[in-house]
TORMIDO-992608 format. One line per field, with one value per residue (C-alpha): x, y, z; residue number from 1; residue in one letter. Coordinates in nm, 2 decimals. Layout:
N
c1	(X;...);
c2	(Y;...);
c3	(Z;...);
resi	(NUM;...);
resn	(a;...);
REM end
This chain:
232
c1	(0.00;0.30;0.32;0.37;0.28;0.59;0.65;0.46;0.59;0.64;0.40;0.59;0.33;0.03;0.24;0.43;0.16;-0.19;-0.36;-0.21;-0.28;-0.65;-0.64;-0.52;-0.79;-1.05;-0.90;-0.84;-1.10;-1.38;-1.61;-1.59;-1.45;-1.24;-1.54;-1.76;-1.51;-1.48;-1.86;-1.89;-1.68;-1.82;-2.04;-2.05;-2.42;-2.48;-2.12;-1.83;-1.56;-1.20;-0.99;-0.62;-0.40;-0.71;-0.50;-0.73;-1.04;-1.13;-1.29;-1.46;-1.78;-1.81;-1.81;-2.03;-2.31;-2.38;-2.20;-2.32;-1.99;-1.66;-1.32;-1.03;-0.68;-0.40;-0.05;0.00;-0.16;-0.22;-0.39;-0.60;-0.72;-0.82;-1.00;-1.20;-1.30;-1.41;-1.63;-1.77;-2.14;-2.14;-2.29;-2.09;-1.75;-1.44;-1.07;-0.81;-0.43;-0.25;-0.05;-0.12;0.11;-0.08;-0.44;-0.63;-0.93;-1.06;-1.04;-1.30;-1.45;-1.48;-1.65;-1.45;-1.09;-0.98;-0.62;-0.55;-0.19;-0.10;0.15;0.06;0.30;0.40;0.70;0.76;0.39;0.34;0.29;0.00;-0.15;-0.15;-0.34;-0.59;-0.65;-0.70;-0.96;-1.16;-1.48;-1.56;-1.74;-1.56;-1.33;-1.01;-0.91;-0.57;-0.55;-0.21;-0.05;-0.02;0.32;0.28;0.05;-0.10;0.07;0.10;0.24;0.52;0.60;0.60;0.85;1.08;1.06;1.13;1.34;1.41;1.04;0.95;0.57;0.61;0.75;0.47;0.21;0.38;0.37;-0.01;-0.12;0.10;-0.10;-0.43;-0.52;-0.70;-0.62;-0.87;-0.71;-0.88;-0.81;-0.91;-0.76;-0.66;-0.91;-0.82;-1.02;-0.71;-0.36;-0.20;-0.36;-0.22;0.12;0.11;0.02;0.29;0.54;0.46;0.45;0.79;1.14;1.18;1.37;1.13;0.83;0.94;1.02;0.68;0.50;0.69;0.59;0.22;-0.04;-0.39;-0.56;-0.61;-0.38;-0.48;-0.40;-0.40;-0.44;-0.46;-0.72;-0.60;-0.87;-0.92;-1.23;-1.21);
c2	(0.00;0.23;0.25;0.60;0.68;0.77;1.14;1.23;1.52;1.43;1.58;1.50;1.64;1.41;1.13;1.08;1.18;1.13;1.12;1.45;1.60;1.51;1.73;2.01;1.95;1.98;2.30;2.50;2.74;2.65;2.91;2.78;3.10;2.92;2.72;3.03;3.22;2.93;2.90;3.27;3.21;2.88;2.65;2.27;2.19;1.90;1.93;1.68;1.78;1.67;1.70;1.67;1.54;1.45;1.28;1.10;1.24;1.50;1.73;1.47;1.43;1.80;1.83;1.52;1.69;1.91;1.77;1.50;1.32;1.36;1.22;1.22;1.17;1.07;0.93;0.78;0.44;0.43;0.77;0.68;0.37;0.58;0.82;0.53;0.41;0.76;0.78;0.43;0.45;0.79;0.78;0.92;0.94;0.75;0.78;0.70;0.65;0.92;1.24;1.59;1.55;1.24;1.26;0.94;1.14;1.17;1.50;1.76;1.54;1.77;2.11;2.20;2.13;2.17;2.15;2.25;2.26;2.00;2.01;2.35;2.59;2.81;2.77;2.40;2.30;2.36;1.99;1.97;2.29;2.14;1.84;2.07;2.24;1.90;1.76;2.08;2.14;2.47;2.68;2.50;2.65;2.54;2.65;2.62;2.70;2.79;2.98;3.36;3.42;3.80;3.83;3.66;3.48;3.16;3.35;3.48;3.13;3.02;3.28;3.18;2.82;2.90;3.23;3.19;3.17;3.46;3.54;3.81;3.55;3.31;3.58;3.67;3.30;3.27;3.61;3.58;3.27;3.43;3.32;3.55;3.58;3.58;3.66;3.50;3.54;3.24;3.06;2.73;2.68;2.38;2.24;2.16;2.32;1.98;1.94;2.27;2.18;1.84;2.01;2.28;2.00;1.82;2.15;2.29;2.18;2.10;2.41;2.65;2.46;2.50;2.87;2.95;2.75;2.94;3.27;3.19;3.12;2.98;2.74;2.94;3.10;3.36;3.21;3.38;3.19;3.27;3.11;3.12;3.05;3.04;2.96;2.77);
c3	(0.00;0.00;-0.38;-0.52;-0.88;-1.09;-1.12;-0.80;-0.60;-0.23;0.02;0.34;0.58;0.47;0.33;0.65;0.90;0.76;1.10;1.21;0.87;0.93;1.23;1.01;0.75;1.02;1.16;0.84;0.71;0.96;0.82;0.46;0.31;0.05;-0.09;-0.08;-0.29;-0.54;-0.57;-0.64;-0.95;-1.06;-0.85;-0.88;-0.84;-1.08;-1.21;-1.25;-1.01;-1.02;-0.70;-0.79;-0.50;-0.30;-0.03;0.22;0.04;0.30;0.04;-0.17;0.03;0.05;-0.33;-0.36;-0.16;-0.46;-0.76;-0.99;-1.01;-0.81;-0.91;-0.68;-0.81;-0.57;-0.64;-0.29;-0.28;0.10;0.10;-0.20;-0.02;0.28;0.05;-0.11;0.24;0.33;0.03;0.04;-0.01;-0.17;-0.52;-0.81;-0.62;-0.73;-0.64;-0.91;-0.89;-1.09;-1.09;-1.19;-1.49;-1.62;-1.51;-1.56;-1.70;-2.06;-2.25;-2.17;-1.90;-1.60;-1.51;-1.20;-1.11;-0.75;-0.62;-0.27;-0.14;-0.40;-0.69;-0.83;-0.66;-0.95;-1.18;-1.27;-1.27;-1.64;-1.73;-1.48;-1.61;-1.96;-1.82;-1.65;-1.99;-2.15;-1.91;-1.84;-2.05;-2.21;-1.95;-1.67;-1.41;-1.24;-0.89;-0.72;-0.35;-0.21;0.07;0.06;0.20;0.21;0.51;0.82;1.11;0.91;0.61;0.84;0.95;0.59;0.49;0.78;0.67;0.31;0.30;-0.07;-0.16;-0.39;-0.37;-0.65;-0.89;-0.81;-0.87;-1.20;-1.30;-1.25;-1.37;-1.68;-1.77;-1.74;-1.39;-1.14;-0.77;-0.49;-0.16;0.13;0.50;0.70;1.00;1.16;1.45;1.68;1.97;2.17;2.19;2.16;1.81;1.70;1.82;1.65;1.32;1.34;1.40;1.07;0.88;0.98;1.07;1.44;1.54;1.37;1.50;1.85;1.80;1.66;1.93;2.20;2.04;1.96;2.22;2.20;1.96;1.65;1.38;1.12;0.78;0.44;0.12;-0.25;-0.47;-0.83;-1.08;-1.46;-1.67;-1.99);
resi	(1;2;3;4;5;6;7;8;9;10;11;12;13;14;15;16;17;18;19;20;21;22;23;24;25;26;27;28;29;30;31;32;33;34;35;36;37;38;39;40;41;42;43;44;45;46;47;48;49;50;51;52;53;54;55;56;57;58;59;60;61;62;63;64;65;66;67;68;69;70;71;72;73;74;75;76;77;78;79;80;81;82;83;84;85;86;87;88;89;90;91;92;93;94;95;96;97;98;99;100;101;102;103;104;105;106;107;108;109;110;111;112;113;114;115;116;117;118;119;120;121;122;123;124;125;126;127;128;129;130;131;132;133;134;135;136;137;138;139;140;141;142;143;144;145;146;147;148;149;150;151;152;153;154;155;156;157;158;159;160;161;162;163;164;165;166;167;168;169;170;171;172;173;174;175;176;177;178;179;180;181;182;183;184;185;186;187;188;189;190;191;192;193;194;195;196;197;198;199;200;201;202;203;204;205;206;207;208;209;210;211;212;213;214;215;216;217;218;219;220;221;222;223;224;225;226;227;228;229;230;231;232);
resn	(m;n;r;i;e;p;g;a;r;p;s;p;n;i;w;n;n;p;s;t;y;e;l;e;n;r;a;v;d;p;d;g;r;i;e;q;s;m;a;a;v;r;g;w;d;g;a;t;v;l;d;i;g;c;g;t;g;f;h;l;p;r;f;a;a;r;a;a;r;v;v;g;v;e;p;h;a;s;l;a;s;t;a;r;l;r;c;r;g;l;r;g;v;e;v;l;a;g;t;a;q;a;l;p;v;p;d;a;a;v;d;v;v;h;a;r;w;s;y;f;f;g;p;g;c;e;p;g;l;a;e;v;d;r;v;l;r;v;g;g;a;a;f;v;v;d;n;d;a;t;r;s;t;f;g;g;w;f;r;r;a;l;p;t;y;d;p;a;a;v;e;r;f;w;s;g;r;g;w;t;r;i;p;v;l;t;e;w;r;f;e;r;r;a;d;l;e;a;v;v;r;i;e;f;a;p;d;l;a;e;q;v;l;a;e;h;h;g;t;s;v;d;y;a;v;n;i;w;w;r;r;r);
REM end
């Protein structure tokens, strides 16, 4: 069950710590601001939705509540298996093994593409973008959700973790390809401090994790994201 599809880009947080990453999924965006912003551009009622890098399938049931069909694509066999178990009994939901660069989906087969913190991080993701263009129907929309490193408490932590990261270059990459940015300010909101600490420790190197935990108190963290979108 540890098979990884060839060409997959590692996701150490969820690949190595899926149960802790589940805590993160439950905590992030508790007010649904990301999905609200996406739906304002293009909703998925009655649509076919493709979730690229679906992991353990956390978002698949949420899409399935309104979509006609939902396809999750995941390169990590163990995570894909968990996603299938999560969606067992839901009509119109399937999880396929595959990568963003070689989607196991026919041409012009989906109405909404969703990728959240998975593969599409700016320069270097062009093969995956070509696949998005291939599978998206005319009138459909693609959404890429990524960190906004220019603001918020989490954004500050992100810059400390990756000091060579260039947010301006990432913005030029997307806008130069015709994508539009929606800035969203959301948060991590945990029930227990221990859960926040566990998640911080899978997201950052040990030294930085302990530094930010010593500096930050409470069980919530303000968190800025960018939703990049483009219609076909």
